[in-house]
C-alpha positions as CSV (number, residue, x, y, z in Angstrom):
1,M,0.0,0.0,0.0
2,H,1.3,3.4,-0.9
3,Y,-0.4,6.7,0.0
4,V,1.0,10.2,0.0
5,N,-1.0,12.5,2.1
6,P,-1.2,15.9,0.3
7,F,-2.4,17.6,3.5
8,A,0.8,16.7,5.3
9,K,3.0,18.0,2.5
10,P,4.6,21.5,2.5
11,G,3.1,24.1,0.3
12,Q,-0.1,26.0,0.0
13,W,-3.5,25.3,-1.6
14,Y,-4.3,27.1,-4.9
15,R,-7.8,27.6,-6.1
16,G,-8.5,27.0,-9.8
17,N,-10.7,25.8,-12.6
18,I,-9.6,23.2,-15.1
19,H,-12.7,23.1,-17.4
20,T,-14.1,26.4,-18.7
21,H,-15.5,27.2,-22.2
22,S,-15.3,30.7,-23.7
23,S,-17.4,32.1,-26.5
24,V,-14.8,30.7,-28.9
25,S,-16.7,27.4,-28.5
26,D,-20.0,27.1,-26.6
27,G,-19.3,29.4,-23.6
28,V,-21.0,32.7,-23.1
29,R,-18.0,35.0,-22.2
30,S,-15.0,36.0,-24.3
31,V,-11.6,34.7,-23.4
32,S,-10.6,38.0,-21.7
33,E,-13.9,38.1,-19.8
34,C,-13.3,34.5,-18.6
35,F,-9.9,35.3,-17.2
36,E,-10.9,38.6,-15.7
37,G,-14.0,37.1,-14.0
38,Y,-12.1,34.2,-12.4
39,K,-9.4,36.7,-11.3
40,Q,-12.1,38.8,-9.6
41,Q,-13.5,35.7,-7.9
42,K,-10.0,35.1,-6.4
43,Y,-9.1,32.0,-8.5
44,D,-5.3,31.4,-8.8
45,F,-5.5,29.7,-12.2
46,L,-7.8,28.9,-15.0
47,V,-7.7,26.5,-17.9
48,L,-9.8,27.2,-21.0
49,T,-11.0,24.0,-22.6
50,D,-12.8,25.1,-25.7
51,H,-13.8,21.7,-26.8
52,D,-10.5,20.0,-26.6
53,V,-10.5,18.5,-21.8
54,V,-13.6,18.8,-14.1
55,S,-14.8,20.6,-11.3
56,D,-16.6,23.7,-12.6
57,V,-17.9,23.0,-16.1
58,S,-18.7,26.6,-17.1
59,H,-20.7,26.7,-20.2
60,F,-23.4,29.2,-19.0
61,L,-23.5,32.2,-16.7
62,H,-25.3,30.3,-14.0
63,D,-22.5,27.7,-14.0
64,L,-19.7,30.3,-13.3
65,Y,-17.8,30.1,-10.0
66,Q,-19.9,27.2,-8.6
67,G,-17.1,24.8,-8.1
68,W,-13.3,24.7,-8.2
69,I,-10.3,22.5,-7.8
70,I,-7.8,23.1,-5.0
71,V,-4.2,22.0,-5.7
72,K,-1.4,22.0,-3.3
73,N,2.2,23.0,-4.2
74,S,5.0,25.2,-3.0
75,K,4.5,27.5,-6.0
76,L,2.0,28.6,-8.6
77,S,3.1,27.6,-12.1
78,L,1.8,25.4,-14.9
79,K,4.4,22.8,-14.1
80,A,3.5,22.9,-10.3
81,I,-0.2,22.6,-11.0
82,M,0.4,19.7,-13.4
83,D,2.7,18.0,-10.8
84,S,0.0,18.4,-8.2
85,L,-2.7,16.9,-10.4
86,I,-0.5,13.9,-11.4
87,R,0.4,13.3,-7.7
88,G,-3.3,13.5,-6.6
89,S,-2.5,16.5,-4.5
90,F,-5.9,18.2,-5.0
91,H,-9.5,18.0,-4.2
92,C,-12.7,19.6,-5.6
93,T,-15.2,21.8,-3.8
94,Q,-18.2,24.1,-4.2
95,G,-17.1,26.0,-1.1
96,P,-16.7,23.6,1.9
97,E,-13.1,23.1,3.0
98,I,-11.4,19.8,3.6
99,V,-8.6,20.5,6.1
100,D,-7.2,17.0,6.5
101,F,-7.8,13.5,5.1
102,R,-5.4,10.8,6.1
103,L,-4.8,7.2,6.9
104,E,-3.9,6.4,10.5
105,E,-2.3,3.1,11.5
106,S,-2.0,1.8,15.1
107,T,0.0,-1.1,16.4
108,A,-2.7,-1.8,19.0
109,P,-4.5,-5.1,18.4
110,D,-7.6,-4.9,16.2
111,T,-10.3,-7.2,17.6
112,K,-12.4,-6.9,14.5
113,T,-9.7,-8.4,12.2
114,D,-7.5,-10.3,14.6
115,S,-4.6,-8.2,13.4
116,N,-1.9,-6.5,15.4
117,T,-2.5,-3.3,13.3
118,S,-5.7,-1.3,13.1
119,R,-6.3,1.2,10.4
120,R,-8.7,4.1,10.0
121,V,-9.2,7.1,7.8
122,A,-9.4,10.4,9.6
123,A,-11.0,13.6,8.2
124,K,-11.3,17.2,9.3
125,F,-13.3,19.8,7.4
126,S,-15.4,22.9,7.7
127,P,-18.8,22.6,9.5
128,S,-20.9,20.1,7.6
129,V,-24.3,18.4,8.0
130,S,-23.5,15.2,6.1
131,V,-20.3,13.2,5.7
132,V,-19.9,10.2,3.4
133,F,-17.0,7.9,3.2
134,K,-17.2,6.1,-0.1
135,A,-15.4,2.8,-0.3
136,A,-15.2,-0.2,-2.6
137,P,-16.3,-2.8,-2.8
138,R,-19.8,-2.0,-1.3
139,R,-18.5,-0.5,1.9
140,G,-18.6,2.9,3.3
141,K,-20.2,5.1,6.0
142,H,-22.7,7.9,6.0
143,I,-22.9,10.2,9.0
144,R,-25.5,12.9,9.4
145,A,-25.4,15.7,11.9
146,H,-28.1,16.0,14.5
147,E,-30.6,18.8,13.9
148,N,-29.0,22.3,14.4
149,Q,-25.5,20.7,14.8
150,F,-22.5,20.4,12.6
151,I,-19.8,17.8,12.1
152,T,-16.1,18.9,11.7
153,E,-14.2,15.7,12.3
154,V,-14.9,12.0,11.7
155,F,-13.2,8.6,11.5
156,Y,-13.8,5.6,9.3
157,D,-12.5,2.3,10.7
158,L,-11.3,0.1,7.8
159,A,-12.9,-3.3,7.7
160,G,-10.3,-4.8,5.5
161,G,-10.6,-5.5,1.8
162,E,-11.3,-1.9,0.8
163,K,-9.8,-0.9,-2.5
164,Y,-10.2,2.8,-1.8
165,V,-11.8,5.3,0.5
166,R,-12.8,8.9,-0.5
167,L,-14.7,11.6,1.3
168,E,-17.7,13.7,0.4
169,I,-18.9,16.4,2.7
170,T,-22.0,18.6,2.5
171,A,-22.2,22.0,4.1
172,P,-25.4,23.5,5.7
173,D,-26.1,25.4,2.4
174,G,-26.0,22.1,0.4
175,K,-22.6,22.7,-1.2
176,K,-20.2,19.8,-1.3
177,A,-16.5,19.0,-1.4
178,W,-14.9,15.8,-2.6
179,S,-11.5,14.3,-1.7
180,Q,-9.2,12.4,-3.8
181,P,-9.3,8.7,-2.8
182,I,-6.9,6.9,-0.6
183,V,-6.1,3.9,-2.7
184,F,-5.0,0.6,-1.1
185,R,-2.8,-1.6,-3.2
186,T,-1.7,-5.0,-2.2
187,V,1.9,-5.8,-3.2
């Protein structure tokens, strides 16, 4: 199993959009309007994909600025963004923030699996009303906050046999964020 936790790496998170169409294809804004609009909305980078490349598929005005990708790197450049994407050092959001998402291992005996090592996935995030750990095959966990309360940290105990685990959180306003999966590989 090999997992590199992007939350534990040095660097900072950069906000961007990797799928936007301008009026050159089927978008509604000119190229310069696209760049200026995203700059005003505090995006750090923008990729125009006029029918040639996914978090904010911006074809129409009501689609603009509704979701973005957050990449982590020590600098903001095309190479750094591409390196972050290739490494999986990113997540997507409509606004909620994922602060940490990691695999924790303990050498304490695990009574569920008769193993000397227990493993769980830990997550911290902005106040949310729903948290879903998606896992394969056919495993996972859905946690809902009690009425008028929020969740900001959860744990998912691994049952064994999971191929991956990823996180989906839902904020009180219904907006979501999605992590990259932690993928488990057997060697």
